[in-house]
All heavy atoms as an XYZ file, in Angstrom:
688
protein
N     -12.325    -13.386      2.876
C     -13.134    -12.711      1.892
C     -12.214    -11.759      1.132
O     -11.356    -11.119      1.724
C     -14.232    -11.950      2.653
C     -15.127    -11.128      1.834
S     -16.465    -10.293      2.781
C     -16.678    -11.249      4.246
N     -12.424    -11.703     -0.177
C     -11.604    -10.790     -0.970
C     -12.320    -10.387     -2.249
O     -13.300    -11.009     -2.627
C     -10.228    -11.345     -1.255
C     -10.132    -12.485     -2.218
C      -8.702    -12.929     -2.561
N      -7.774    -12.963     -1.461
C      -6.765    -12.085     -1.293
N      -6.560    -11.128     -2.141
N      -5.971    -12.187     -0.262
N     -11.774     -9.366     -2.895
C     -12.286     -8.904     -4.175
C     -11.870     -9.915     -5.244
O     -10.715    -10.338     -5.282
C     -11.714     -7.509     -4.524
C     -12.091     -6.473     -3.467
C     -12.156     -7.073     -5.916
C     -13.551     -6.164     -3.353
N     -12.807    -10.287     -6.113
C     -12.487    -11.196     -7.211
C     -11.500    -10.535     -8.149
O     -11.517     -9.308     -8.328
C     -13.750    -11.541     -8.013
C     -14.623    -12.555     -7.380
C     -15.770    -12.899     -8.331
C     -16.724    -13.863     -7.679
N     -17.880    -14.139     -8.555
N     -10.671    -11.342     -8.762
C      -9.768    -10.813     -9.778
C     -10.599    -10.284    -10.933
O     -11.698    -10.763    -11.202
C      -8.827    -11.908    -10.264
C      -7.756    -12.245     -9.252
C      -6.699    -13.166     -9.823
O      -6.373    -13.038    -11.018
O      -6.216    -14.006     -9.061
N     -10.066     -9.295    -11.606
C     -10.761     -8.747    -12.764
C     -11.486     -7.446    -12.491
O     -12.208     -6.947    -13.356
N     -11.306     -6.890    -11.298
C     -11.936     -5.615    -10.961
C     -10.897     -4.673    -10.364
O     -10.031     -5.101     -9.600
C     -13.069     -5.801     -9.947
C     -14.222     -6.596    -10.481
C     -14.323     -7.943    -10.212
C     -15.194     -5.984    -11.254
C     -15.383     -8.686    -10.709
C     -16.257     -6.722    -11.751
C     -16.349     -8.074    -11.482
N     -11.006     -3.408    -10.716
C     -10.109     -2.381    -10.190
C     -10.921     -1.238     -9.607
O     -12.009     -0.926    -10.091
C      -9.237     -1.800    -11.308
C      -8.176     -2.695    -11.908
C      -7.509     -1.975    -13.074
C      -7.150     -3.075    -10.874
N     -10.360     -0.610     -8.612
C     -10.954      0.592     -8.039
C     -10.124      1.780     -8.505
O      -8.902      1.789     -8.342
C     -10.953      0.524     -6.508
C     -11.548      1.731     -5.797
C     -13.043      1.821     -6.068
C     -11.286      1.649     -4.306
N     -10.789      2.763     -9.086
C     -10.105      3.959     -9.557
C     -10.805      5.189     -9.004
O     -12.032      5.218     -8.898
C     -10.109      4.031    -11.085
C      -9.260      2.979    -11.729
C      -7.784      3.290    -11.477
N      -6.943      2.305    -12.100
C      -6.180      1.450    -11.449
N      -6.166      1.458    -10.131
N      -5.420      0.598    -12.073
N     -10.004      6.199     -8.690
C     -10.567      7.480     -8.245
C     -10.527      8.442     -9.416
O      -9.482      8.646    -10.037
C      -9.766      8.041     -7.078
C     -10.361      9.322     -6.547
C      -9.618      9.887     -5.356
O      -8.596      9.311     -4.942
O     -10.071     10.918     -4.840
N     -11.668      9.007     -9.720
C     -11.785      9.959    -10.810
C     -12.635     11.120    -10.351
O     -13.772     10.914     -9.923
C     -12.439      9.293    -12.047
O     -11.686      8.142    -12.408
C     -12.514     10.242    -13.210
N     -12.082     12.289    -10.431
C     -12.806     13.512    -10.059
C     -13.427     13.400     -8.669
O     -14.569     13.785     -8.448
C     -13.871     13.831    -11.098
N     -12.677     12.820     -7.740
C     -13.141     12.714     -6.365
C     -14.138     11.603     -6.107
O     -14.672     11.500     -5.012
N     -14.405     10.760     -7.105
C     -15.329      9.627     -6.953
C     -14.557      8.331     -7.154
O     -13.623      8.266     -7.947
C     -16.451      9.717     -7.986
C     -17.283     10.986     -7.799
C     -18.430     11.039     -8.724
N     -19.385      9.997     -8.338
C     -20.473      9.715     -9.004
N     -20.754     10.377    -10.096
N     -21.291      8.769     -8.593
N     -14.963      7.313     -6.443
C     -14.338      6.007     -6.560
C     -15.232      5.117     -7.408
O     -16.421      4.958     -7.113
C     -14.131      5.395     -5.175
C     -13.189      6.185     -4.322
C     -13.669      7.135     -3.436
C     -11.823      5.996     -4.420
C     -12.810      7.878     -2.644
C     -10.948      6.738     -3.635
C     -11.439      7.676     -2.752
N     -14.666      4.549     -8.478
C     -15.427      3.755     -9.422
C     -14.792      2.376     -9.546
O     -13.572      2.248     -9.672
C     -15.451      4.438    -10.805
C     -16.047      5.843    -10.681
C     -16.234      3.608    -11.815
C     -15.888      6.680    -11.916
N     -15.633      1.338     -9.513
C     -15.178     -0.041     -9.713
C     -15.263     -0.331    -11.203
O     -16.326     -0.196    -11.819
C     -16.051     -1.031     -8.920
C     -15.634     -2.462     -9.221
C     -15.967     -0.739     -7.423
N     -14.136     -0.729    -11.771
C     -14.070     -1.021    -13.202
C     -13.733     -2.492    -13.437
O     -12.820     -3.020    -12.809
C     -12.992     -0.164    -13.869
C     -13.183      1.341    -13.806
C     -11.939      2.045    -14.310
C     -14.393      1.744    -14.629
N     -14.453     -3.136    -14.354
C     -14.089     -4.508    -14.721
C     -12.932     -4.472    -15.719
O     -12.858     -3.573    -16.557
C     -15.368     -5.040    -15.373
C     -16.035     -3.825    -15.927
C     -15.675     -2.690    -14.999
N     -12.040     -5.430    -15.628
C     -10.948     -5.540    -16.589
C     -11.416     -6.390    -17.761
O     -12.069     -7.410    -17.575
C      -9.728     -6.200    -15.949
C      -9.074     -5.437    -14.812
C      -7.958     -6.255    -14.199
C      -8.553     -4.101    -15.303
N     -11.085     -5.983    -18.972
C     -11.474     -6.748    -20.151
C     -12.963     -6.665    -20.417
O     -13.744     -6.158    -19.617
N     -13.361     -7.146    -21.551
C     -14.775     -7.151    -21.902
C     -15.295     -5.747    -22.140
O     -14.566     -4.772    -22.101
N     -16.581     -5.663    -22.388
C     -17.206     -4.373    -22.636
C     -17.563     -3.694    -21.323
O     -17.954     -4.340    -20.367
C     -18.474     -4.549    -23.459
C     -18.206     -4.952    -24.886
C     -19.472     -4.960    -25.711
O     -20.413     -4.215    -25.379
O     -19.512     -5.714    -26.684
N     -17.461     -2.415    -21.331
C     -17.812     -1.621    -20.158
C     -19.250     -1.155    -20.295
O     -19.597     -0.429    -21.224
C     -16.875     -0.418    -20.033
C     -17.096      0.510    -18.864
C     -16.930     -0.238    -17.546
C     -16.128      1.671    -18.931
N     -20.100     -1.601    -19.389
C     -21.500     -1.198    -19.367
C     -21.645     -0.033    -18.400
O     -21.624     -0.216    -17.182
C     -22.374     -2.377    -18.935
C     -23.847     -2.031    -18.847
O     -24.224     -0.893    -19.220
O     -24.621     -2.894    -18.404
N     -21.762      1.169    -18.935
C     -21.826      2.366    -18.087
C     -23.044      2.372    -17.182
O     -23.040      3.002    -16.141
C     -21.794      3.631    -18.950
C     -20.511      3.853    -19.746
C     -20.633      5.099    -20.604
C     -19.306      3.945    -18.830
N     -24.069      1.625    -17.539
C     -25.262      1.550    -16.709
C     -25.079      0.708    -15.472
O     -25.869      0.780    -14.539
N     -24.018     -0.100    -15.448
C     -23.812     -0.978    -14.296
C     -22.549     -0.638    -13.508
O     -22.072     -1.446    -12.724
C     -23.753     -2.440    -14.759
O     -22.602     -2.644    -15.565
N     -22.020      0.558    -13.725
C     -20.849      0.975    -12.962
C     -21.198      1.068    -11.482
O     -22.281      1.513    -11.113
C     -20.347      2.337    -13.428
C     -19.528      2.370    -14.696
C     -19.129      3.805    -15.014
C     -18.305      1.491    -14.606
N     -20.271      0.658    -10.653
C     -20.451      0.737     -9.210
C     -19.559      1.854     -8.690
O     -18.364      1.887     -8.996
C     -20.099     -0.600     -8.539
C     -21.076     -1.665     -9.001
C     -20.103     -0.470     -7.026
C     -20.727     -3.054     -8.547
N     -20.153      2.753     -7.935
C     -19.368      3.815     -7.317
C     -19.370      3.604     -5.807
O     -20.313      3.060     -5.245
C     -19.948      5.209     -7.645
O     -21.284      5.284     -7.163
C     -19.919      5.488     -9.136
N     -18.280      4.000     -5.192
C     -18.122      3.878     -3.748
C     -17.770      5.236     -3.166
O     -17.105      6.045     -3.816
C     -17.000      2.885     -3.414
C     -17.172      1.453     -3.903
C     -15.902      0.658     -3.619
C     -18.365      0.792     -3.252
N     -18.182      5.448     -1.931
C     -17.749      6.655     -1.236
C     -16.376      6.371     -0.608
O     -15.801      5.298     -0.795
C     -18.784      7.105     -0.202
C     -19.024      6.074      0.882
O     -18.231      5.152      1.107
N     -20.137      6.217      1.587
N     -15.866      7.329      0.127
C     -14.533      7.191      0.736
C     -14.460      5.968      1.661
O     -13.476      5.230      1.657
C     -14.188      8.457      1.514
C     -12.827      8.407      2.161
C     -12.538      9.656      2.980
O     -12.926     10.756      2.576
O     -11.914      9.510      4.040
N     -15.501      5.737      2.426
C     -15.526      4.593      3.341
C     -15.569      3.289      2.565
O     -14.879      2.330      2.912
C     -16.725      4.684      4.296
O     -16.693      5.953      4.954
C     -16.694      3.573      5.322
N     -16.363      3.239      1.505
C     -16.415      2.054      0.659
C     -15.066      1.757      0.034
O     -14.639      0.601     -0.050
N     -14.370      2.796     -0.408
C     -13.042      2.625     -0.991
C     -12.047      2.128      0.068
O     -11.183      1.285     -0.218
C     -12.555      3.934     -1.608
N     -12.164      2.633      1.275
C     -11.327      2.178      2.398
C     -11.509      0.670      2.606
O     -10.547     -0.081      2.720
C     -11.720      2.975      3.650
C     -11.101      2.496      4.927
C      -9.776      2.772      5.222
C     -11.853      1.781      5.849
C      -9.204      2.345      6.418
C     -11.297      1.351      7.043
C      -9.965      1.629      7.333
N     -12.780      0.237      2.620
C     -13.067     -1.182      2.812
C     -12.634     -2.013      1.608
O     -12.152     -3.138      1.761
C     -14.555     -1.377      3.101
C     -15.014     -0.805      4.439
C     -16.536     -0.775      4.524
C     -14.414     -1.594      5.600
N     -12.777     -1.481      0.401
C     -12.334     -2.180     -0.812
C     -10.851     -2.540     -0.692
O     -10.452     -3.661     -0.969
C     -12.575     -1.288     -2.028
C     -12.081     -1.875     -3.324
C     -10.786     -1.896     -3.787
C     -12.859     -2.548     -4.309
N     -10.727     -2.521     -4.997
C     -11.980     -2.928     -5.339
C     -14.211     -2.843     -4.419
C     -12.418     -3.600     -6.482
C     -14.640     -3.509     -5.555
C     -13.750     -3.892     -6.572
N     -10.054     -1.577     -0.273
C      -8.606     -1.815     -0.163
C      -8.297     -2.912      0.856
O      -7.383     -3.709      0.668
C      -7.899     -0.514      0.179
C      -7.947      0.471     -0.977
C      -7.203      1.764     -0.670
N      -7.413      2.720     -1.741
C      -8.199      3.785     -1.663
N      -8.858      4.045     -0.541
N      -8.333      4.609     -2.684
N      -9.066     -2.958      1.925
C      -8.875     -4.021      2.917
C      -9.322     -5.374      2.362
O      -8.696     -6.398      2.628
C      -9.631     -3.685      4.200
C      -9.132     -2.457      4.961
C     -10.055     -2.141      6.132
C      -7.708     -2.650      5.434
N     -10.387     -5.359      1.577
C     -10.846     -6.599      0.949
C      -9.834     -7.113     -0.077
O      -9.698     -8.317     -0.260
C     -12.208     -6.393      0.289
C     -13.386     -6.338      1.258
C     -14.609     -5.735      0.584
C     -13.682     -7.728      1.805
N      -9.117     -6.209     -0.726
C      -8.062     -6.630     -1.648
C      -6.985     -7.425     -0.907
O      -6.326     -8.275     -1.495
C      -7.427     -5.419     -2.339
C      -8.307     -4.802     -3.391
C      -7.671     -3.606     -4.058
O      -7.009     -2.791     -3.376
O      -7.853     -3.469     -5.273
N      -6.824     -7.152      0.377
C      -5.855     -7.859      1.214
C      -6.421     -9.146      1.802
O      -5.723     -9.874      2.499
C      -5.396     -6.953      2.358
C      -4.711     -5.686      1.907
C      -4.427     -4.747      3.070
O      -4.523     -5.167      4.245
O      -4.102     -3.579      2.800
N      -7.713     -9.393      1.577
C      -8.336    -10.611      2.074
C      -8.764    -10.550      3.536
O      -8.831    -11.571      4.210
N      -9.093     -9.366      4.011
C      -9.516     -9.213      5.408
C     -10.879     -9.856      5.648
O     -11.731     -9.890      4.775
C      -9.599     -7.732      5.785
C      -8.301     -6.976      5.640
C      -7.267     -7.414      6.632
C      -6.035     -6.525      6.515
N      -4.940     -6.988      7.318
N     -11.074    -10.338      6.860
C     -12.346    -10.946      7.259
C     -13.353     -9.858      7.629
O     -12.986     -8.686      7.823
C     -12.132    -11.861      8.463
O     -11.798    -11.086      9.601
N     -14.618    -10.243      7.779
C     -15.645     -9.296      8.201
C     -15.269     -8.671      9.534
O     -15.410     -7.466      9.738
C     -17.008     -9.976      8.300
C     -18.110     -9.014      8.719
C     -19.408     -9.724      9.082
N     -20.419     -8.803      9.556
C     -20.464     -8.276     10.770
N     -19.542     -8.550     11.669
N     -21.427     -7.436     11.116
N     -14.781     -9.497     10.456
C     -14.389     -8.996     11.771
C     -13.271     -7.960     11.644
O     -13.309     -6.909     12.301
C     -13.940    -10.152     12.662
C     -13.540     -9.721     14.048
C     -13.107    -10.883     14.903
C     -12.648    -10.387     16.269
N     -12.151    -11.457     17.113
N     -12.282     -8.231     10.815
C     -11.180     -7.287     10.613
C     -11.668     -5.996      9.957
O     -11.204     -4.904     10.305
C     -10.081     -7.921      9.765
C      -9.344     -9.030     10.485
C      -8.421     -9.814      9.580
O      -8.840    -10.158      8.450
O      -7.287    -10.088     10.007
N     -12.609     -6.119      9.019
C     -13.181     -4.935      8.380
C     -13.908     -4.076      9.407
O     -13.758     -2.843      9.425
C     -14.146     -5.343      7.270
C     -13.545     -6.063      6.068
C     -14.655     -6.576      5.160
C     -12.585     -5.180      5.308
N     -14.683     -4.716     10.255
C     -15.432     -3.995     11.287
C     -14.482     -3.271     12.234
O     -14.666     -2.086     12.544
C     -16.336     -4.956     12.059
C     -17.140     -4.346     13.195
C     -18.050     -3.234     12.700
C     -17.928     -5.418     13.923
N     -13.461     -3.955     12.702
C     -12.499     -3.330     13.617
C     -11.778     -2.161     12.958
O     -11.540     -1.129     13.595
C     -11.496     -4.367     14.136
C     -12.126     -5.435     15.021
C     -12.924     -4.881     16.203
O     -12.471     -3.915     16.846
O     -14.020     -5.424     16.475
N     -11.453     -2.297     11.672
C     -10.793     -1.204     10.950
C     -11.722      0.004     10.826
O     -11.278      1.149     10.980
C     -10.356     -1.685      9.568
N     -12.998     -0.247     10.564
C     -13.975      0.845     10.503
C     -14.048      1.588     11.827
O     -14.063      2.827     11.860
C     -15.363      0.295     10.179
C     -15.761      0.142      8.734
C     -17.146     -0.502      8.635
C     -15.750      1.469      8.012
N     -14.126      0.839     12.916
C     -14.239      1.447     14.241
C     -12.997      2.250     14.607
O     -13.077      3.267     15.287
C     -14.524      0.375     15.287
C     -15.890     -0.308     15.152
C     -15.982     -1.504     16.082
C     -17.008      0.685     15.414
N     -11.849      1.795     14.136
C     -10.597      2.489     14.424
C     -10.441      3.747     13.569
O      -9.950      4.775     14.035
C      -9.417      1.542     14.166
C      -8.091      2.100     14.599
C      -6.988      1.076     14.456
O      -7.157     -0.070     14.908
O      -5.946      1.431     13.875
N     -10.888      3.680     12.323
C     -10.681      4.768     11.368
C     -11.727      5.874     11.457
O     -11.426      7.047     11.240
C     -10.668      4.191      9.944
C     -10.338      5.177      8.864
C      -8.884      5.608      8.838
O      -8.023      4.932      9.422
O      -8.603      6.653      8.211
N     -12.968      5.503     11.779
C     -14.069      6.455     11.742
C     -14.747      6.582     13.101
O     -14.774      5.633     13.876
C     -15.108      6.029     10.690
C     -14.555      6.031      9.287
C     -14.077      4.860      8.717
C     -14.494      7.201      8.543
C     -13.554      4.859      7.425
C     -13.977      7.213      7.267
C     -13.507      6.033      6.701
O     -12.994      6.039      5.436
N     -15.318      7.739     13.343
C     -16.067      7.995     14.569
C     -17.497      7.510     14.355
O     -18.372      8.260     13.916
C     -16.037      9.486     14.900
C     -16.753      9.802     16.199
O     -16.872      8.899     17.053
O     -17.190     10.960     16.352
N     -17.719      6.226     14.650
C     -19.000      5.592     14.390
C     -19.263      4.550     15.480
O     -18.328      3.983     16.040
C     -18.997      4.941     12.982
C     -17.964      3.843     12.862
C     -20.358      4.443     12.589
N     -20.533      4.334     15.778
C     -20.862      3.313     16.771
C     -20.695      1.923     16.149
O     -20.764      1.768     14.923
C     -22.317      3.451     17.260
O     -23.201      3.190     16.163
C     -22.574      4.830     17.847
N     -20.508      0.934     16.978
C     -20.378     -0.437     16.500
C     -21.639     -0.857     15.749
O     -21.555     -1.465     14.680
C     -20.097     -1.399     17.656
C     -19.988     -2.856     17.223
C     -19.537     -3.750     18.357
N     -18.144     -3.549     18.683
C     -17.130     -4.157     18.065
N     -17.359     -5.007     17.117
N     -15.892     -3.932     18.437
N     -22.795     -0.507     16.290
C     -24.059     -0.883     15.651
C     -24.160     -0.299     14.238
O     -24.528     -0.989     13.290
C     -25.227     -0.404     16.509
C     -26.581     -0.738     15.927
C     -27.729     -0.213     16.792
O     -27.579      0.839     17.433
O     -28.773     -0.873     16.785
N     -23.838      0.978     14.101
C     -23.912      1.640     12.786
C     -22.881      1.056     11.826
O     -23.159      0.832     10.646
C     -23.689      3.149     12.952
C     -23.844      3.911     11.680
C     -25.286      3.866     11.289
N     -25.408      4.208      9.890
C     -26.566      4.366      9.294
N     -27.678      4.221      9.960
N     -26.622      4.664      8.037
N     -21.667      0.805     12.335
C     -20.607      0.240     11.493
C     -21.003     -1.144     10.981
O     -20.808     -1.457      9.810
C     -19.296      0.175     12.271
N     -21.584     -1.965     11.860
C     -22.014     -3.304     11.447
C     -23.107     -3.230     10.386
O     -23.058     -3.956      9.387
C     -22.513     -4.103     12.652
C     -21.397     -4.603     13.533
C     -21.896     -5.452     14.687
O     -22.774     -4.989     15.446
O     -21.400     -6.587     14.803
N     -24.065     -2.358     10.596
C     -25.172     -2.215      9.649
C     -24.654     -1.770      8.284
O     -25.015     -2.343      7.247
C     -26.190     -1.213     10.191
C     -27.390     -1.024      9.316
C     -28.366     -0.039      9.936
C     -29.539      0.190      9.001
N     -30.488      1.158      9.520
N     -23.814     -0.746      8.267
C     -23.288     -0.224      7.008
C     -22.360     -1.233      6.331
O     -22.393     -1.390      5.107
C     -22.557      1.096      7.238
C     -23.508      2.231      7.600
O     -24.741      2.053      7.478
O     -23.012      3.297      8.019
N     -21.536     -1.910      7.107
C     -20.627     -2.915      6.551
C     -21.421     -4.045      5.908
O     -21.129     -4.454      4.782
C     -19.701     -3.456      7.645
C     -18.778     -4.606      7.229
C     -17.862     -4.201      6.079
C     -17.974     -5.084      8.428
N     -22.420     -4.545      6.597
C     -23.224     -5.640      6.056
C     -23.957     -5.219      4.784
O     -24.076     -5.998      3.839
C     -24.204     -6.161      7.102
C     -23.495     -6.927      8.219
O     -22.350     -7.375      8.013
O     -24.096     -7.087      9.300
N     -24.429     -3.981      4.737
C     -25.107     -3.476      3.536
C     -24.138     -3.414      2.358
O     -24.477     -3.823      1.237
C     -25.717     -2.107      3.802
N     -22.934     -2.922      2.600
C     -21.941     -2.838      1.530
C     -21.535     -4.230      1.056
O     -21.458     -4.480     -0.152
C     -20.710     -2.059      1.988
C     -19.593     -1.978      0.937
C     -20.044     -1.189     -0.288
C     -18.340     -1.385      1.537
N     -21.281     -5.132      1.985
C     -20.883     -6.491      1.594
C     -21.992     -7.181      0.804
O     -21.710     -7.890     -0.173
C     -20.496     -7.307      2.828
C     -19.224     -6.852      3.550
C     -19.010     -7.681      4.807
C     -18.016     -6.930      2.625
N     -23.239     -6.963      1.179
C     -24.365     -7.552      0.440
C     -24.433     -6.984     -0.976
O     -24.649     -7.729     -1.939
C     -25.671     -7.302      1.187
N     -24.220     -5.692     -1.103
C     -24.227     -5.049     -2.418
C     -23.086     -5.587     -3.282
O     -23.284     -5.888     -4.461
C     -24.099     -3.533     -2.245
C     -24.091     -2.756     -3.528
C     -23.964     -1.257     -3.260
C     -23.875     -0.463     -4.542
N     -23.761      0.970     -4.311
N     -21.917     -5.731     -2.696
C     -20.766     -6.235     -3.439
C     -20.963     -7.701     -3.836
O     -20.607     -8.105     -4.942
C     -19.493     -6.047     -2.619
C     -19.121     -4.594     -2.408
S     -17.726     -4.387     -1.302
C     -16.428     -4.218     -2.512
N     -21.543     -8.469     -2.944
C     -21.821     -9.876     -3.223
C     -22.816     -9.989     -4.376
O     -22.628    -10.781     -5.300
C     -22.365    -10.570     -1.973
C     -22.608    -12.047     -2.141
C     -21.333    -12.856     -2.260
O     -20.350    -12.543     -1.579
O     -21.332    -13.826     -3.043
N     -23.872     -9.201     -4.328
C     -24.893     -9.226     -5.387
C     -24.314     -8.817     -6.734
O     -24.762     -9.297     -7.785
C     -26.055     -8.308     -5.005
N     -23.312     -7.951     -6.726
C     -22.668     -7.505     -7.960
C     -21.600     -8.470     -8.442
O     -20.983     -8.251     -9.490
C     -22.071     -6.106     -7.761
N     -21.346     -9.535     -7.664
C     -20.352    -10.532     -8.066
C     -18.917    -10.088     -7.886
O     -18.022    -10.547     -8.593
N     -18.680     -9.224     -6.910
C     -17.337     -8.688     -6.687
C     -16.524     -9.455     -5.651
O     -15.307     -9.246     -5.560
C     -17.421     -7.227     -6.241
C     -18.095     -6.257     -7.218
C     -18.215     -4.885     -6.585
C     -17.348     -6.206     -8.528
N     -17.168    -10.311     -4.862
C     -16.476    -10.967     -3.750
C     -16.302    -12.459     -3.979
O     -17.106    -13.110     -4.635
C     -17.258    -10.752     -2.451
C     -17.440     -9.324     -1.982
C     -18.261     -9.295     -0.705
C     -16.094     -8.639     -1.772
N     -15.242    -12.983     -3.372
C     -15.019    -14.419     -3.309
C     -14.501    -14.741     -1.912
O     -14.002    -13.877     -1.210
C     -14.065    -14.898     -4.395
C     -12.642    -14.327     -4.283
C     -11.762    -14.712     -5.454
O     -12.286    -15.242     -6.447
O     -10.559    -14.464     -5.380
N     -14.641    -16.008     -1.512
C     -14.185    -16.409     -0.174
C     -12.695    -16.570     -0.111
O     -11.981    -16.758     -0.980
C     -14.851    -17.716      0.242
C     -16.333    -17.488      0.500
O     -16.700    -16.395      0.920
O     -17.109    -18.433      0.286
């Protein structure tokens, strides 16, 4: 799993924003991520699997496996719905 080409993650004023490359920028459809989302974005840029993402979350943050799985699945679903992911 990885981030589709044509999208960049930028930090601005302490917020992480996903920007599309080229085309018009629709400010109403900007996607923002928190620090954890940005952490996972960078791993997805490397093509990490869901299992690898989960293990990285557990190693990096003080969170239960159940909570990490729930939050990871929610983020991946949101990214998939926004057309940001490819296999």
